[in-house]
Backbone as ProteinMPNN parsed JSONL, in Angstrom:
{"seq_chain_A": "MSTKTTYKISKPTTSLDPVLVLSQLPKDVRSALGPVKETGFMLGIDRRDIFCANGFVEYILGSSEATVDFPE", "coords_chain_A": {"N_chain_A": [[24.86, -16.723, 32.224], [28.307, -17.647, 31.861], [31.268, -19.324, 30.611], [34.419, -18.498, 31.283], [37.819, -18.561, 30.394], [41.285, -18.134, 30.762], [44.051, -18.066, 28.591], [47.481, -18.716, 27.901], [49.474, -16.708, 25.813], [51.98, -17.343, 23.764], [53.51, -15.952, 21.919], [53.205, -12.837, 21.967], [51.293, -10.389, 20.205], [51.029, -7.383, 18.271], [49.427, -7.034, 16.229], [46.398, -6.629, 14.356], [45.316, -8.847, 13.298], [43.191, -11.519, 13.63], [43.795, -14.228, 13.302], [46.406, -14.633, 14.171], [46.183, -14.537, 16.936], [44.227, -16.513, 17.495], [45.508, -18.8, 16.527], [47.29, -19.419, 18.506], [45.918, -20.491, 20.575], [44.847, -23.441, 22.389], [44.297, -26.386, 20.409], [41.842, -27.809, 20.781], [40.258, -25.84, 21.938], [40.119, -23.902, 19.924], [38.701, -25.401, 18.063], [36.286, -25.794, 19.448], [35.351, -23.17, 19.576], [34.546, -22.614, 16.975], [33.854, -21.289, 13.634], [35.094, -17.98, 12.791], [33.014, -15.205, 13.114], [32.808, -12.39, 13.211], [34.826, -9.468, 13.926], [36.114, -7.135, 16.336], [37.377, -3.966, 17.586], [38.568, -2.256, 20.36], [39.491, 0.896, 20.828], [40.385, 2.493, 23.062], [41.506, 0.747, 24.929], [43.078, -0.885, 23.462], [42.032, -3.412, 22.726], [41.291, -6.432, 21.131], [38.503, -8.026, 19.9], [37.22, -11.136, 19.129], [34.71, -12.633, 17.576], [33.151, -15.678, 17.517], [31.382, -18.574, 16.22], [30.552, -20.076, 18.451], [31.422, -18.811, 20.734], [33.572, -16.252, 22.18], [36.658, -14.347, 21.908], [38.798, -12.357, 23.828], [41.42, -10.106, 23.478], [44.116, -8.216, 24.485], [46.179, -6.146, 22.758], [49.573, -7.047, 22.473], [49.625, -8.411, 24.846], [50.293, -11.224, 27.067], [48.338, -13.077, 27.336], [45.068, -14.413, 26.586], [41.534, -14.174, 26.773], [38.979, -16.514, 26.721], [35.581, -16.902, 26.1], [32.726, -18.757, 26.603], [29.548, -18.327, 26.184], [26.602, -19.329, 27.921]], "CA_chain_A": [[26.09, -17.267, 32.771], [29.251, -18.044, 30.825], [32.486, -19.962, 31.06], [35.591, -17.754, 30.831], [39.105, -19.163, 30.705], [42.41, -17.369, 30.227], [45.094, -18.906, 28.022], [48.775, -18.089, 27.661], [49.85, -16.407, 24.427], [53.436, -17.482, 23.811], [54.116, -14.938, 21.045], [52.303, -11.687, 21.948], [51.256, -9.68, 18.93], [50.381, -6.075, 18.225], [48.699, -7.051, 14.971], [44.948, -6.75, 14.469], [44.937, -10.08, 12.617], [42.691, -12.482, 14.604], [44.397, -15.54, 13.083], [47.624, -14.703, 14.983], [45.776, -14.844, 18.31], [43.535, -17.807, 17.53], [46.449, -19.896, 16.261], [48.061, -19.714, 19.718], [45.05, -21.155, 21.546], [44.861, -24.912, 22.224], [43.523, -26.864, 19.259], [40.473, -28.147, 21.172], [39.545, -24.589, 22.185], [39.828, -23.342, 18.601], [37.648, -26.215, 17.471], [35.034, -25.521, 20.165], [34.888, -21.824, 19.239], [33.929, -22.614, 15.658], [34.363, -20.288, 12.704], [35.007, -16.556, 13.128], [31.854, -14.524, 12.517], [33.177, -10.991, 13.045], [35.823, -9.005, 14.882], [35.97, -5.74, 16.759], [38.567, -3.413, 18.214], [38.287, -1.165, 21.287], [40.67, 1.757, 20.759], [40.838, 3.01, 24.352], [42.296, -0.244, 25.67], [43.776, -1.727, 22.475], [41.529, -4.78, 22.827], [40.757, -7.1, 19.948], [37.45, -8.991, 20.197], [37.018, -12.065, 18.011], [33.431, -13.297, 17.813], [33.065, -16.936, 16.787], [30.053, -19.185, 16.222], [30.173, -20.646, 19.752], [32.003, -18.059, 21.838], [34.41, -15.156, 21.707], [37.993, -14.208, 22.482], [39.241, -10.998, 24.101], [42.879, -10.049, 23.508], [44.701, -6.877, 24.515], [47.378, -6.192, 21.919], [50.839, -7.126, 23.155], [49.475, -9.154, 26.088], [50.725, -12.632, 27.043], [47.194, -13.947, 27.584], [43.786, -14.129, 25.917], [40.396, -14.751, 27.507], [37.977, -17.157, 25.867], [34.288, -16.945, 26.779], [31.667, -19.565, 25.99], [28.274, -18.003, 26.837], [25.651, -20.449, 28.019]], "C_chain_A": [[27.0, -17.697, 31.623], [30.465, -18.721, 31.461], [33.665, -19.214, 30.452], [36.858, -18.453, 31.303], [40.195, -18.325, 30.044], [43.499, -18.336, 29.784], [46.344, -18.083, 27.761], [48.972, -17.878, 26.163], [51.374, -16.36, 24.409], [54.176, -16.441, 22.956], [53.154, -13.755, 20.963], [52.419, -10.926, 20.63], [50.601, -8.322, 19.086], [49.601, -5.925, 16.929], [47.195, -7.182, 15.236], [44.436, -8.03, 13.826], [44.479, -11.128, 13.634], [43.32, -13.871, 14.479], [45.647, -15.71, 13.961], [47.303, -15.026, 16.434], [45.175, -16.242, 18.379], [44.496, -18.976, 17.344], [47.251, -20.289, 17.5], [47.204, -20.344, 20.834], [45.147, -22.666, 21.339], [43.9, -25.335, 21.107], [42.073, -27.179, 19.619], [39.63, -26.91, 21.445], [39.17, -23.934, 20.859], [38.677, -24.089, 17.943], [36.301, -25.924, 18.118], [34.482, -24.138, 19.851], [34.129, -21.797, 17.919], [34.465, -21.498, 14.789], [34.184, -18.849, 13.213], [33.835, -15.936, 12.376], [32.149, -13.054, 12.248], [34.229, -10.629, 14.087], [35.539, -7.548, 15.231], [37.24, -5.288, 17.44], [38.163, -2.245, 19.079], [39.544, -0.309, 21.397], [41.225, 2.15, 22.114], [41.716, 2.054, 25.123], [43.025, -1.215, 24.743], [43.341, -3.185, 22.539], [40.919, -5.238, 21.516], [39.721, -8.108, 20.418], [37.2, -9.83, 18.951], [35.776, -12.886, 18.331], [33.314, -14.52, 16.902], [31.65, -17.509, 16.917], [29.612, -19.617, 17.618], [30.732, -19.902, 20.959], [32.816, -16.887, 21.3], [35.703, -15.073, 22.495], [38.269, -12.717, 22.667], [40.762, -11.013, 24.208], [43.32, -8.594, 23.497], [46.036, -6.97, 23.78], [48.658, -6.145, 22.759], [50.804, -7.933, 24.449], [49.95, -10.608, 25.934], [49.589, -13.584, 27.397], [45.963, -13.468, 26.823], [42.693, -14.8, 26.73], [39.379, -15.272, 26.513], [36.699, -17.285, 26.689], [33.307, -17.767, 25.954], [30.366, -19.254, 26.724], [27.348, -19.217, 26.854], [24.259, -19.976, 27.72]], "O_chain_A": [[26.527, -18.064, 30.548], [30.654, -18.69, 32.677], [33.889, -19.284, 29.244], [36.961, -18.88, 32.453], [40.043, -17.868, 28.911], [43.831, -19.29, 30.488], [46.266, -16.897, 27.441], [48.674, -18.757, 25.353], [51.982, -15.449, 24.97], [55.323, -16.097, 23.239], [52.373, -13.659, 20.017], [53.491, -10.835, 20.03], [49.724, -8.135, 19.93], [49.168, -4.829, 16.574], [46.783, -7.779, 16.231], [43.228, -8.27, 13.814], [45.295, -11.59, 14.432], [43.371, -14.612, 15.461], [45.917, -16.811, 14.441], [48.076, -15.719, 17.095], [45.566, -17.055, 19.217], [44.31, -20.032, 17.948], [47.83, -21.374, 17.541], [47.715, -20.683, 21.901], [45.487, -23.124, 20.249], [42.849, -24.73, 20.898], [41.165, -26.856, 18.853], [38.421, -26.92, 21.214], [38.044, -23.467, 20.687], [37.791, -23.483, 17.342], [35.288, -25.816, 17.427], [33.266, -23.948, 19.857], [33.172, -21.037, 17.766], [35.428, -20.829, 15.162], [33.253, -18.548, 13.96], [33.685, -16.117, 11.168], [31.792, -12.526, 11.194], [34.487, -11.395, 15.016], [34.828, -6.84, 14.519], [38.079, -6.102, 17.826], [37.488, -1.33, 18.607], [40.541, -0.729, 21.984], [42.442, 2.14, 22.297], [42.578, 2.482, 25.89], [43.531, -2.245, 25.189], [44.167, -4.09, 22.422], [40.138, -4.526, 20.884], [40.027, -8.962, 21.25], [36.995, -9.298, 17.86], [35.784, -13.723, 19.233], [33.37, -14.406, 15.678], [30.824, -16.968, 17.652], [28.427, -19.535, 17.941], [30.528, -20.331, 22.094], [32.755, -16.57, 20.112], [35.837, -15.636, 23.582], [38.006, -11.913, 21.772], [41.331, -11.826, 24.935], [42.945, -7.83, 22.608], [46.904, -7.767, 24.136], [48.799, -5.303, 23.645], [51.841, -8.123, 25.086], [50.002, -11.146, 24.828], [49.825, -14.749, 27.718], [45.835, -12.295, 26.47], [42.902, -15.867, 27.306], [38.97, -14.57, 25.588], [36.734, -17.726, 27.838], [33.089, -17.507, 24.77], [30.094, -19.843, 27.77], [27.323, -20.017, 25.919], [23.317, -20.768, 27.751]]}, "name": "protein", "num_of_chains": 1, "seq": "MSTKTTYKISKPTTSLDPVLVLSQLPKDVRSALGPVKETGFMLGIDRRDIFCANGFVEYILGSSEATVDFPE"}
């Protein structure tokens, strides 16, 4: 089971830089995620996956939202 929450991205980006996505998440969420461990990119759907110590973020390039998942 996991806890998924979607957050608004006020400045959508088409960059692969995970910092641009993470910086737009609420500060408490960024803190809870912990440090970035690795990243991935799914070409077919232009999705950026950012794997952190305590969870991960899914972001489709150019989208106005990102999904944060904290696996239990």
